[in-house]
C-alpha positions in Angstrom: 0.3 0.0 0.1 1.3 3.1 -0.7 3.0 4.9 1.9 1.4 7.4 4.4 2.4 11.0 4.0 5.1 11.8 5.7 5.5 15.4 8.7 9.4 15.8 8.2 10.2 18.3 5.2 10.8 16.9 2.1 14.8 15.8 1.1 15.5 18.1 -1.2 14.2 21.3 0.9 16.1 19.6 4.2 19.0 19.5 2.3 18.0 22.9 0.4 18.2 24.9 4.0 21.4 22.9 5.2 23.2 24.7 2.1 22.4 27.9 3.0 25.6 28.9 4.3 27.1 27.5 1.0 25.3 29.7 -0.8 26.9 32.3 -0.2 30.2 30.9 -0.7 28.9 29.2 -3.4 28.1 32.5 -5.4 31.3 34.2 -4.3 32.9 31.7 -6.0 31.2 31.7 -9.1 32.5 35.4 -9.5 35.8 35.0 -7.8 36.3 32.8 -10.6 34.6 34.7 -13.0 36.8 37.7 -11.6 40.1 35.3 -11.8 38.7 35.0 -15.4 38.7 38.5 -16.2 41.1 39.9 -14.5 44.3 37.4 -15.8 43.1 36.8 -19.2 43.2 33.0 -18.5 40.4 31.0 -19.2 41.3 28.3 -16.7 39.7 29.4 -14.0 36.2 29.7 -16.3 36.8 26.1 -16.9 36.4 25.0 -13.2 32.5 26.3 -13.5 31.4 22.9 -14.2 34.0 21.0 -11.1 31.9 24.1 -9.1 28.7 22.8 -10.4 29.5 19.6 -9.6 31.0 19.9 -6.4 27.9 22.1 -5.5 25.4 19.0 -6.6 27.6 16.2 -4.8 26.9 18.3 -1.5 23.0 18.6 -2.7 22.8 15.3 -2.5 25.5 14.6 0.9 22.9 17.4 2.7 19.7 15.3 1.0 20.9 12.1 3.6 21.0 14.4 6.9 17.5 13.3 7.5 16.0 10.1 7.4 14.8 10.5 3.4 17.3 11.4 0.7 17.0 13.2 -2.8 16.4 9.9 -5.1 14.1 8.6 -2.9 11.7 11.7 -3.2 12.2 11.6 -6.7 11.4 8.2 -6.2 8.1 8.4 -4.9 6.8 11.5 -6.9 7.5 9.2 -10.1 6.1 5.6 -8.4 3.4 6.5 -5.9 3.0 3.7 -4.5 6.4 3.1 -3.8 7.4 0.9 -1.5 8.4 2.3 2.4 11.0 -1.0 2.0 13.3 1.1 -0.2 14.6 3.6 1.8 17.4 1.9 2.6 18.9 1.5 -1.5 17.7 5.3 -1.6 19.8 6.3 0.6 22.8 4.1 0.0 22.8 5.7 -4.3 21.8 9.3 -3.2 25.0 8.8 -1.7 27.2 6.5 -4.6 25.6 9.4 -7.3 26.9 11.9 -4.6 31.0 10.4 -4.6 30.0 10.0 -8.3 30.0 14.2 -8.9 32.2 14.5 -6.6 34.8 12.6 -8.7 33.9 14.6 -11.2 34.3 17.9 -9.7 38.0 16.1 -8.7 38.4 15.2 -12.7 37.1 18.5 -14.4 39.5 20.5 -11.8 43.1 17.9 -12.4 42.3 18.5 -15.9 41.4 22.4 -16.3 44.8 23.5 -14.1 47.1 20.9 -15.3 45.6 18.8 -18.3 45.9 19.8 -22.2 43.0 22.3 -22.7 41.5 19.1 -25.2 41.6 17.2 -22.4 39.2 18.7 -20.4 36.9 19.7 -23.9 36.0 15.9 -24.2 36.5 15.0 -20.2 34.0 17.9 -19.9 32.2 17.9 -22.9 31.6 14.3 -23.2 33.0 11.8 -21.5 31.9 12.8 -17.9 28.2 12.5 -19.5 29.3 8.7 -20.9 30.3 8.1 -17.7 27.3 9.4 -15.8 24.9 7.6 -18.4 26.9 4.0 -18.0 26.3 4.5 -13.9 23.2 5.4 -14.4 22.2 2.1 -16.6 24.5 -0.2 -14.4 22.3 1.2 -11.1 18.9 0.5 -12.8 20.2 -3.3 -13.8 21.1 -4.0 -10.0 17.8 -2.1 -8.8 15.9 -4.3 -10.2 18.0 -7.4 -9.9 18.3 -5.8 -6.2 14.3 -6.0 -5.8 13.0 -7.9 -8.3 10.0 -5.6 -8.6 8.2 -6.1 -11.2 5.1 -3.8 -11.1 4.1 -2.3 -14.1 4.9 -5.5 -17.2 6.8 -4.1 -19.7 9.5 -5.6 -21.9 11.7 -5.2 -20.3 10.3 -6.2 -16.8 9.2 -8.8 -18.5 12.4 -10.3 -19.9 13.8 -9.3 -16.7 11.6 -11.7 -14.4 12.4 -14.3 -16.5 16.1 -14.0 -15.6 15.7 -12.6 -12.5 12.7 -14.0 -11.0 11.1 -12.0 -8.0 9.9 -15.5 -6.0 13.6 -16.8 -5.4 14.8 -14.0 -3.3 13.2 -12.8 0.2 13.6 -9.0 -1.1 11.4 -10.7 -4.7 8.7 -11.8 -2.4 8.9 -8.9 -0.2 8.4 -7.3 -3.7 5.6 -9.7 -4.6 3.2 -9.6 -1.6 3.5 -6.3 -1.8 1.9 -5.6 -5.4 0.0 -8.1 -5.0 -1.5 -6.1 -1.4 -1.6 -2.9 -3.8 -3.1 -4.4 -6.2 -6.0 -5.7 -3.7 -6.4 -2.1 -2.3 -6.6 -0.7 -5.9 -9.5 -3.5 -6.7 -11.3 -2.6 -3.4 -10.9 0.6 -4.3 -12.4 0.4 -7.9 -15.1 -1.7 -6.2 -16.2 1.3 -3.7 -16.8 3.7 -6.2 -18.8 1.9 -8.8 -20.5 1.0 -5.8 
């Protein structure tokens, strides 16, 4: 059954509030990069801007972990309102993993901006970072589907994956099946009540 609405603030709002003291620093840092590039004529400070963005994303994702939820749990519940409560731990771990990915991107871009050849910076900041994140997102999706074995929507991918990784074979999969059955029964009850 769908989780009851929480009285605690959303993790995204909590993260935003936690970052309030850093907002001024973030703004001043961006202005300092611009001023340094303008004063020196050196483009390297401007190349640090993407690193600054990724570092900010890492801070936002990490800050969302201070409460009980996470940014990714909020997104999951927005996309799938019927998502069960047992996704929380996985969402928190995945939020932490994305924070690490963003931080690694920031470090790589900053290093290439300051010490690497401009072509390598352009290639990494403009293409390779996106390919790496797409690969990480695809791998996380497959891990999530295999971990939970939560096949609710029944699309072509879920039909294939449920044959390769049947839900009945793991405790987490059986928990997902039980949740789906209970949720569908609740929907049927609501539908019957609405028809009366």
